[in-house]
Structure formats: structure tokens, C-alpha cells
C-alpha positions as CSV (number, residue, x, y, z in Angstrom):
1,X,118.0,161.6,-4.6
2,X,117.6,164.0,-7.3
3,X,114.3,166.0,-6.4
4,X,112.3,166.8,-9.5
5,X,110.1,169.9,-9.5
6,X,106.5,169.8,-8.8
7,X,104.0,169.5,-11.7
8,X,102.7,173.2,-11.0
9,X,106.3,174.7,-11.6
10,X,106.9,174.3,-15.4
11,X,110.3,173.8,-16.6
12,X,111.9,175.0,-19.4
13,X,113.5,173.1,-21.7
14,X,116.9,174.2,-20.6
15,X,115.9,173.2,-16.9
16,X,114.7,170.0,-17.7
17,X,118.6,169.5,-19.1
18,X,120.2,171.0,-16.0
19,X,117.7,168.3,-14.2
20,X,118.9,165.5,-16.4
21,X,122.5,166.8,-15.9
22,X,122.3,166.3,-12.3
23,X,120.7,162.6,-12.2
24,X,123.7,161.7,-14.2
25,X,126.1,162.9,-11.6
26,X,124.6,160.3,-9.1
27,X,126.7,157.4,-8.4
28,X,124.0,154.9,-9.3
29,X,123.4,156.4,-12.6
30,X,126.8,156.4,-13.7
31,X,127.4,152.8,-12.2
32,X,124.5,151.6,-14.5
33,X,125.6,153.6,-17.8
34,X,128.9,152.0,-17.3
35,X,127.5,148.8,-17.0
36,X,125.5,149.6,-20.0
37,X,128.3,150.6,-21.9
38,X,130.9,147.7,-21.4
39,X,127.5,145.2,-22.0
40,X,127.0,146.8,-25.3
41,X,130.7,146.7,-26.0
42,X,130.9,143.2,-24.8
43,X,127.8,141.9,-27.6
44,X,129.6,143.8,-30.3
45,X,132.7,141.9,-29.6
46,X,130.8,138.7,-29.2
47,X,129.3,139.1,-32.8
48,X,132.8,140.4,-34.1
49,X,134.1,137.9,-36.8
50,X,137.7,136.8,-35.7
51,X,138.3,135.5,-39.7
52,X,139.1,132.2,-39.0
53,X,135.4,131.0,-38.9
54,X,135.9,129.7,-42.7
55,X,138.7,127.4,-41.8
56,X,136.3,124.9,-40.4
57,X,136.0,122.1,-43.1
58,X,132.1,123.0,-44.7
59,X,131.1,118.9,-44.9
60,X,131.5,118.2,-40.8
61,X,128.9,118.5,-38.1
62,X,129.5,118.5,-34.4
63,X,127.0,116.4,-32.5
64,X,126.9,114.8,-28.8
65,X,126.2,111.1,-28.7
66,X,125.7,108.5,-26.2
67,X,127.8,105.3,-26.4
68,X,125.9,102.4,-26.5
69,X,128.6,99.6,-26.5
70,X,132.2,99.4,-26.7
71,X,134.6,96.6,-28.1
72,X,138.3,96.7,-26.4
73,X,139.3,93.2,-28.2
74,X,141.9,95.5,-30.1
75,X,143.3,97.5,-26.7
76,X,146.5,96.6,-25.8
77,X,148.0,97.7,-22.3
78,X,151.3,97.9,-21.3
79,X,151.0,99.2,-18.0
80,X,149.6,102.5,-17.9
81,X,150.0,102.8,-21.5
82,X,147.2,102.1,-23.8
83,X,147.5,101.2,-27.7
84,X,145.4,99.7,-30.4
85,X,141.9,100.7,-31.2
86,X,138.7,101.1,-29.4
87,X,135.2,100.5,-31.1
88,X,132.5,102.5,-30.2
89,X,128.9,102.0,-30.9
90,X,127.1,105.7,-30.9
91,X,123.7,107.0,-30.6
92,X,123.7,110.9,-31.8
93,X,121.7,112.9,-29.4
94,X,121.1,116.0,-31.2
95,X,121.5,117.5,-35.2
96,X,119.8,116.4,-38.3
97,X,120.6,112.8,-37.7
98,X,119.4,112.6,-34.2
99,X,118.6,109.1,-33.1
100,X,121.0,107.2,-35.7
101,X,123.1,104.9,-34.7
102,X,126.7,104.8,-36.0
103,X,130.1,102.7,-35.2
104,X,132.9,104.6,-34.9
105,X,136.8,103.9,-33.9
106,X,138.5,105.3,-31.3
107,X,142.3,105.0,-31.8
108,X,145.0,104.8,-28.8
109,X,148.3,106.5,-29.6
110,X,150.0,105.4,-26.4
111,X,149.7,108.8,-24.9
112,X,148.4,109.3,-21.7
113,X,147.6,113.1,-22.2
114,X,145.6,112.7,-25.1
115,X,144.4,109.0,-25.1
116,X,140.9,108.3,-24.1
117,X,138.7,105.1,-23.1
118,X,135.4,105.6,-23.4
119,X,132.5,103.2,-21.3
120,X,129.2,102.4,-21.9
121,X,126.9,105.7,-20.8
122,X,129.3,108.2,-21.4
123,X,128.4,111.5,-23.3
124,X,131.0,111.9,-26.5
125,X,131.6,115.4,-28.5
126,X,131.4,113.5,-31.7
127,X,132.5,114.9,-35.1
128,X,130.4,113.5,-38.6
129,X,132.4,113.6,-41.6
130,X,129.5,114.3,-44.4
131,X,129.3,113.0,-48.5
132,X,128.7,115.6,-50.8
133,X,125.2,114.0,-50.7
134,X,124.8,114.8,-46.9
135,X,125.3,111.3,-45.6
136,X,127.7,110.1,-42.8
137,X,130.9,109.0,-44.1
138,X,133.0,108.6,-40.8
139,X,132.6,109.3,-37.0
140,X,135.1,110.6,-34.9
141,X,134.5,110.2,-31.0
142,X,136.9,112.9,-30.1
143,X,136.0,113.8,-26.2
144,X,133.9,113.2,-23.5
145,X,131.3,115.9,-23.5
146,X,132.3,118.4,-20.9
147,X,130.2,121.5,-22.0
148,X,126.7,120.3,-20.0
149,X,128.9,120.3,-16.7
150,X,131.3,123.6,-17.6
151,X,127.9,125.0,-18.2
152,X,126.8,124.1,-14.9
153,X,129.6,124.8,-12.9
154,X,129.5,128.7,-14.9
155,X,126.0,129.0,-13.6
156,X,126.7,128.2,-10.3
157,X,129.8,130.6,-9.9
158,X,127.7,133.2,-11.4
159,X,124.9,132.5,-8.7
160,X,127.3,132.6,-6.1
161,X,128.9,135.7,-7.1
162,X,125.4,137.6,-7.4
163,X,124.0,136.3,-4.1
164,X,127.2,137.1,-2.1
165,X,128.0,140.5,-3.8
166,X,124.8,141.8,-5.1
167,X,125.3,144.7,-7.5
168,X,129.2,144.1,-7.1
169,X,128.8,140.8,-8.0
170,X,126.7,141.2,-11.2
171,X,129.5,143.8,-12.4
172,X,132.1,141.5,-11.3
173,X,130.5,138.9,-13.6
174,X,130.0,141.2,-16.2
175,X,133.7,142.1,-16.2
176,X,134.8,138.3,-16.0
177,X,132.9,137.8,-19.4
178,X,134.0,140.9,-20.9
179,X,137.3,139.6,-20.1
180,X,137.5,136.4,-21.8
181,X,135.4,137.9,-24.7
182,X,138.5,140.0,-25.2
183,X,141.1,137.5,-25.1
184,X,139.0,134.7,-27.4
185,X,137.5,137.4,-29.8
186,X,140.5,140.1,-29.8
187,X,143.9,139.0,-28.6
188,X,143.9,135.4,-29.9
189,X,143.0,136.4,-33.5
190,X,145.7,139.5,-33.1
191,X,148.2,137.3,-32.6
192,X,147.4,134.7,-35.2
193,X,147.2,137.8,-37.6
194,X,150.9,138.6,-37.2
195,X,150.3,141.5,-34.9
196,X,153.1,142.6,-32.5
197,X,152.6,140.6,-29.7
198,X,153.7,143.0,-26.9
199,X,151.7,145.9,-28.2
200,X,148.5,144.0,-29.0
201,X,148.7,142.3,-25.6
202,X,149.4,146.1,-23.9
203,X,146.5,147.1,-25.7
204,X,143.9,144.2,-24.7
205,X,145.4,144.7,-20.9
206,X,144.5,148.2,-21.0
207,X,141.0,147.6,-22.1
208,X,140.6,144.7,-19.9
209,X,142.1,146.8,-16.8
210,X,139.4,149.7,-17.5
211,X,136.8,147.3,-18.0
212,X,137.3,145.7,-14.6
213,X,138.2,148.4,-12.2
214,X,135.7,150.8,-13.4
215,X,132.9,148.1,-13.7
216,X,133.8,147.2,-9.6
217,X,134.7,150.7,-8.5
218,X,132.4,152.6,-10.8
219,X,133.4,155.9,-12.9
220,X,134.9,157.8,-9.7
221,X,137.9,159.0,-8.3
222,X,138.9,155.7,-7.0
223,X,138.8,153.5,-10.1
224,X,140.7,156.2,-11.9
225,X,143.5,155.8,-9.1
226,X,143.3,152.2,-9.7
227,X,143.5,152.1,-13.5
228,X,146.3,154.2,-13.3
229,X,148.2,152.7,-10.8
230,X,147.6,148.9,-12.2
231,X,148.7,150.0,-15.6
232,X,151.9,151.1,-14.6
233,X,152.5,147.9,-12.7
234,X,151.7,146.1,-15.8
235,X,153.9,148.2,-17.9
236,X,156.8,147.9,-15.7
237,X,156.3,143.9,-16.0
238,X,156.0,144.2,-20.0
239,X,159.2,146.2,-19.9
240,X,161.1,143.8,-17.4
241,X,159.9,140.5,-19.2
242,X,161.3,141.7,-22.2
243,X,164.4,142.8,-21.0
244,X,165.0,139.5,-18.8
245,X,163.7,137.2,-21.7
246,X,166.8,138.2,-23.5
247,X,168.9,137.7,-21.1
248,X,167.4,134.1,-19.9
249,X,167.6,133.2,-23.6
250,X,164.2,131.9,-23.3
251,X,162.5,131.3,-26.7
252,X,158.6,130.8,-27.2
253,X,159.0,127.5,-28.6
254,X,158.7,126.4,-24.6
255,X,154.8,127.1,-24.9
256,X,152.2,124.7,-25.4
257,X,151.6,124.1,-28.7
258,X,153.9,126.0,-30.1
259,X,155.5,123.8,-32.5
260,X,151.9,122.9,-33.8
261,X,151.4,126.2,-34.6
262,X,154.3,126.7,-36.6
263,X,153.5,123.3,-38.5
264,X,150.1,124.5,-39.3
265,X,151.1,127.4,-41.3
266,X,151.9,129.9,-38.7
267,X,155.7,130.1,-39.3
268,X,155.8,133.9,-39.2
269,X,154.7,134.1,-35.5
270,X,156.9,135.7,-33.1
271,X,156.7,133.3,-30.7
272,X,159.2,134.7,-28.3
273,X,157.1,138.2,-28.0
274,X,153.8,135.9,-27.6
275,X,155.7,134.4,-24.3
276,X,156.8,137.9,-23.1
277,X,153.0,139.0,-23.5
278,X,152.0,135.9,-21.5
279,X,154.2,136.9,-18.7
280,X,152.7,140.3,-18.3
281,X,149.1,139.1,-19.2
282,X,149.4,136.5,-16.5
283,X,150.2,138.9,-13.8
284,X,147.8,141.8,-14.9
285,X,144.9,140.4,-12.6
286,X,146.8,140.2,-9.2
287,X,148.3,144.1,-10.3
288,X,144.9,145.2,-10.6
289,X,143.8,143.5,-7.3
290,X,146.5,144.9,-5.7
291,X,145.7,148.4,-7.3
292,X,142.3,148.4,-5.9
293,X,143.3,147.3,-2.7
294,X,145.4,150.5,-2.3
295,X,143.0,152.6,-3.9
296,X,139.8,151.7,-2.0
297,X,141.8,152.0,1.2
298,X,142.7,155.4,0.5
299,X,139.4,156.5,-0.6
300,X,138.0,155.3,2.9
301,X,140.7,157.2,4.8
302,X,139.7,160.6,2.4
303,X,136.0,159.7,3.6
304,X,136.9,159.6,7.2
305,X,139.6,162.1,7.2
306,X,138.9,164.5,4.6
307,X,141.3,167.2,6.2
308,X,144.7,164.5,5.1
309,X,147.2,166.2,3.3
310,X,148.7,164.9,0.2
311,X,152.0,163.7,1.7
312,X,150.0,161.9,4.5
313,X,147.8,160.2,2.0
314,X,150.8,158.8,0.0
315,X,152.4,157.1,2.9
316,X,149.1,155.9,4.4
317,X,149.0,154.2,0.8
318,X,152.6,153.0,0.8
319,X,151.8,151.2,4.3
320,X,148.5,149.7,3.3
321,X,150.4,148.5,0.1
322,X,153.2,147.0,1.9
323,X,150.5,144.9,4.3
324,X,149.3,143.5,1.0
325,X,152.1,142.9,-1.4
326,X,153.9,140.2,0.6
327,X,150.7,137.6,0.4
328,X,150.3,138.8,-3.3
329,X,154.1,137.5,-4.3
330,X,153.4,134.5,-2.6
331,X,150.2,133.8,-4.6
332,X,152.2,134.4,-7.8
333,X,154.5,131.9,-6.7
334,X,151.9,129.2,-5.8
335,X,150.1,129.8,-8.9
336,X,152.9,129.4,-11.2
337,X,154.5,126.4,-9.3
338,X,151.5,124.3,-9.3
339,X,151.6,124.3,-13.5
340,X,155.2,122.6,-13.2
341,X,154.8,120.6,-10.2
342,X,155.2,117.3,-12.0
343,X,158.4,118.7,-13.8
344,X,160.2,119.2,-10.7
345,X,158.9,116.1,-9.3
346,X,160.5,114.2,-12.0
347,X,164.0,115.9,-11.6
348,X,164.0,115.3,-7.9
349,X,162.7,111.4,-8.7
350,X,165.9,110.8,-10.8
351,X,168.2,112.9,-8.6
352,X,169.0,116.0,-10.8
353,X,171.3,118.1,-8.8
354,X,169.3,121.5,-8.2
355,X,171.6,123.6,-9.9
356,X,170.7,121.8,-13.5
357,X,167.2,122.0,-12.5
358,X,166.8,125.5,-12.2
359,X,169.0,126.2,-15.3
360,X,166.7,123.9,-17.5
361,X,164.9,126.3,-19.7
362,X,161.3,125.3,-18.7
363,X,162.3,125.9,-14.8
364,X,164.0,129.1,-15.6
365,X,161.0,130.4,-17.7
366,X,158.6,129.8,-14.7
367,X,161.1,131.6,-12.5
368,X,161.3,134.7,-14.8
369,X,157.1,134.7,-14.9
370,X,157.2,134.8,-11.1
371,X,159.9,137.3,-10.2
372,X,158.7,139.6,-13.0
373,X,154.9,139.6,-12.0
374,X,156.3,140.2,-8.6
375,X,158.1,143.0,-9.8
376,X,154.8,144.5,-11.2
377,X,153.4,143.8,-7.9
378,X,155.8,145.3,-5.7
379,X,155.7,148.5,-7.6
380,X,152.1,148.9,-8.2
381,X,151.6,149.6,-4.3
382,X,153.8,153.1,-4.8
383,X,152.3,153.7,-8.1
384,X,148.9,153.9,-6.7
385,X,149.9,155.7,-3.4
386,X,151.5,158.4,-5.2
387,X,148.6,158.6,-8.0
388,X,145.7,158.6,-5.3
389,X,147.6,161.1,-2.7
390,X,147.7,163.3,-6.1
391,X,144.1,163.0,-7.0
392,X,142.4,162.5,-3.5
393,X,144.3,165.3,-2.2
394,X,143.2,167.8,-5.0
395,X,140.2,169.4,-3.4
396,X,138.8,170.8,-6.7
397,X,139.3,167.1,-8.6
398,X,136.0,165.0,-7.5
399,X,134.8,162.5,-9.9
400,X,132.6,161.2,-7.3
401,X,130.4,164.4,-7.3
402,X,131.1,165.3,-11.0
403,X,131.5,168.7,-10.1
404,X,134.6,171.2,-9.6
405,X,134.6,172.1,-5.6
406,X,135.0,175.7,-5.0
407,X,138.5,177.3,-4.4
408,X,137.4,178.8,-1.2
409,X,136.6,175.4,0.8
410,X,139.9,174.7,2.1
411,X,140.6,172.3,4.6
412,X,142.2,173.3,8.0
413,X,145.4,171.8,7.7
414,X,146.0,173.6,4.2
415,X,145.0,177.5,5.8
């Protein structure tokens, strides 16, 4: 705790400046300043225009509506597949047309992943097409309205995180929101504008890694060690994903809605580069997690045994990484396999040989994601251990106290 001088003792401007600098050296103050900085940066990013806001039609209004009744007379069912048209009567719940009742048409295309069938009482996101005079010309019931449920789920998650984690949970929540903003407001617009996907993604990942790690760990040596180790792991994943994407002969058209982008006027996009960026972007979260585990453990070792040598710290960090990396690689396998589980089921149901299945471009792409991401995970442990041994082992380097320790203070092992 910083002790301020008594009122009877007058301080010069230089004295007050010294007291202010000492107060900034405390861990709590630096944590608060880091949080404040990223909150401010997050607000700037939130209001940052992407350049794609004006692509929406001007005479369109999106409203929430309630289904009053439906007419399924022209809906035809053939097994699981439905086709035809569903007529829906909707009552508008918000906007300037609140309270009005409109008749809408819900076309069914015979595609299970895109078709939706509404029932009486459902809340629907409805797009109203307006005439030049501002009257409703056509109502399109696009989807079930899910934003309210999504908001409740997000608030429950935020509340649980803060209740369980306290101040650290609040910082984790800020980093979570900041990551989402960076992806939506920075990375996606950059990719649409034709920037190099790999370099743009590396820059965004570096920003996210700094935000997430320094918000959670604070502006400390532990945070710096975790940041450097994590970014080196992501960099290795980026290099390997670039190399093996070419060796696997994988193109970015396998990504969902890739062809839709090309046919929407974005034929200039480097889809393969976007696929490569997606590989190391998806693995970056697990890489940060492992780097923080190793850095935090090494910090505890230094706090308990300040006389440990650099060599001892390095090998201790590597042993800690070995214990964690086994489960983390399995985590990646389970996360990725869940995304293409039905694909594997379809091939097995048809009796497709395993050789054909593993050779298919969709399966090969997931194998590449899993193994390349695991490469980054395996290497981030020794990277973090080496960096941690160097920084924690330097007695004159201490971000946690924000001061250079006297060189005369040597440990017994060093003397």
C-alpha cells in the first residue's frame, strides 16, 4: 500500500510526481490501467465503421413480429423434406409499424438446413420492404427471433464468470468481448477488402493475444512470458499451415459459403489464404491457454524458490508443459471432429473405405487443422519455458515491481 505523507509535511511538485509514480507501480493500479486501456480501445473499435454499412437497402426495416396464425395448405411433405409455401399472419411488435398485422409468405426450398416452419405464437425476425412513400410492400419472415434468448444466455455467462472469477472474471469477460469485436470489426472487413489473409490474421491474433493475456495476467513478467510464448506458437502454426495446405492441395472453396462470396462480387478474395488463416486462428485460443499455464506455474516457482537458476527454471517449465500438452492436443481433436461428425457417419453408413475417407478433401482439411494446431501447442510449451527461464531468471528484470533490482542482490546459488 502506498503511504502518502502527512498534511503537515508539504511536498514540492517533484515530490508529488514521485508519489504518483510509486502508485502506478502497484499491481492493482497497473491492472486497472490495462483494463481501462483495452476498454477504451474496445469502444473505439465498436464505433469504427467497417465500410460495409451502406450495403443494406435503404427502404428496408427489420422488426420483431409474432405469428398470429399459419396456413400450411400449400406445404408438401415427402419424408423429412418439405416444399411449397407457408402463409403466415404476423403482428409487428416494434418499430414504426408496431401493432400492424401483415400477411407474409414463407417459401420452403426442400433444404433441411435452410427451411424453417413457423407455428402460432412464434417470434420471428421479419424484413419489411417499403415503398418510396414508406408503406409496407412485402414482409419476409426470415428466421425465428433468437436475439432475446442469445442475450439472456450471454448475461448468464457474464454473471457466472464474474461471480466465480471476481476481478479476474471481469477481466476475462472484457477480453472475451474485445476478441469478438476485433474479429467482427477488424479482421472480417480487412479480409473482404482484399488484404493478405495471413498477415492480417497474424496482426489481429497478436492484438488478441496481448489483450487476452495482459488483461488476465496484468502488465507483469508472467504476462510478457505468456504473450511471447503464445505468439511464437501461433507463428509456427501459421508457417506449417501455409506449407501443408499446399502439400495437401487444399483450396479455400471448401469453407462454408465460400462460393456465395465469390458470386457476390468478391471474386478477388484469396480463399486459400483465408483457409490458412482460419487454421492458426482456430488454434490460437488453446495456444494462449497453454502458454498462460506454463508462465503462471513458473511464476509460482520463482515466488516460492527465488534462488532457482535459469537452467532449473527452464527444465521445470518444460516438465510443466509436458503435463498439460497431452490433454490440450486431445481437446483440439475433439473440437474439430465435432464439426464433421455427420460427414464421417455418412461415409461409414455407405461403406466407404477408410482410405477414401481420409483422402477426401473435407476430411483432409480437418486433419490438417488438428495436427497443425497441435504442432503449435506442442512447441509453445518449450518456447514459453525458455522465455520464462530467461526473464524470470534475470534478477534485474522485474515488471511486477516496475523497478530494476540492485545488481548487488545476488542469490546464494549465483554467488
